[in-house]
N, C-alpha and C positions, 0 to 999 in steps of 0.2 A: 235945480235940473229935474233933480229926480221927485221937487214939491209939486213942478208944472205936470209931470208927467202921473201921479197921483192927481192929481185937481182932475186932470182930464179922463182916466179911464174914471175917477169917479163922477163924472158929470154925462158920462155912455150911461153907464149903467142907469143914470138917472134916467137918459131919453129912452131907453130900452123902455124901462116901467113905464114912464108916458106913455107909451105909444100901449103897454098890453092894459095900461089898469083905464087909459080910452074907448079901445077899444069893447071891455066892457062895461062902462057907461052905454058906448053906442050899444053895443048887441043886450043890456037892462033897461035904456028909453025905446027901445025900439021902434031906436033911427030907421032909418030908408037904407037898407043895402044896394039900392040901387044909385046910390049916390057917391062922388067922384069922391069928397072927404069920407066916407066909410067905407069902400073900396080900399084906399090908398092903406087910412090906416091897421083897415081889418087885412090883407096881401101883410104886411112891414110886422102885425100883432102873428101870424100865422109860423109866419121866419122866425122871431125874436122866443118863442115856449116851445123853442128845442124839442126833447120830446113831455112834457109838459100836455100840448092842446088835448093830451085825450088818455089823459091821469087816471080820472072818475070818468065812469059815463052813467048820470044819472041819464032819466030820462029828460027831462026836461032842460031844454037846452040855453036856456041862459043862467040855471042851477051851474050846471055842466060849464060856460064861459066863465061864470063867475067864480071860478073853483078853480079851475086847471087856470083860465089864465094870472087870475091874482097870484097862486100858486108860481110862478111862472115870476112873475114883477117882483112878490119876494129873491127872487132866486140870484134877478140883474143886481137886489137895492144892495146884499148881501156876499155876493160875488163881490163886484166893484167898490165895495165897502171895504175888504179883508185883498183885495189886490192894490188896492192904493196905500195902506198902512203895510201890506210889504215894501211897497215899493218906496214908500219913504223910512221905513228902517232900516235899509241895502243901502239907499240914496244918502240916510246920514253916517254909515259907515264909512264908508269909499271916502 
């Protein structure tokens, strides 16, 4: 059971990071912000960025999104990986 929960946590972290990376790609690639897919991804990415969305404030918007949302994506991958390991260890010990 612990292995299943750990896998779910890992996948959720991967999906969150994917939303952030896709937002970075859309921004750097100058995707149309009025497009439904682009605005949907941006709304999720804004929520998932937590406090990282305005961590660095360079004048270039593309660089700002690349750095801040990139850090947020790395955060989700690292945190979900650590949580998955902890869940597996705790679950295996019982």
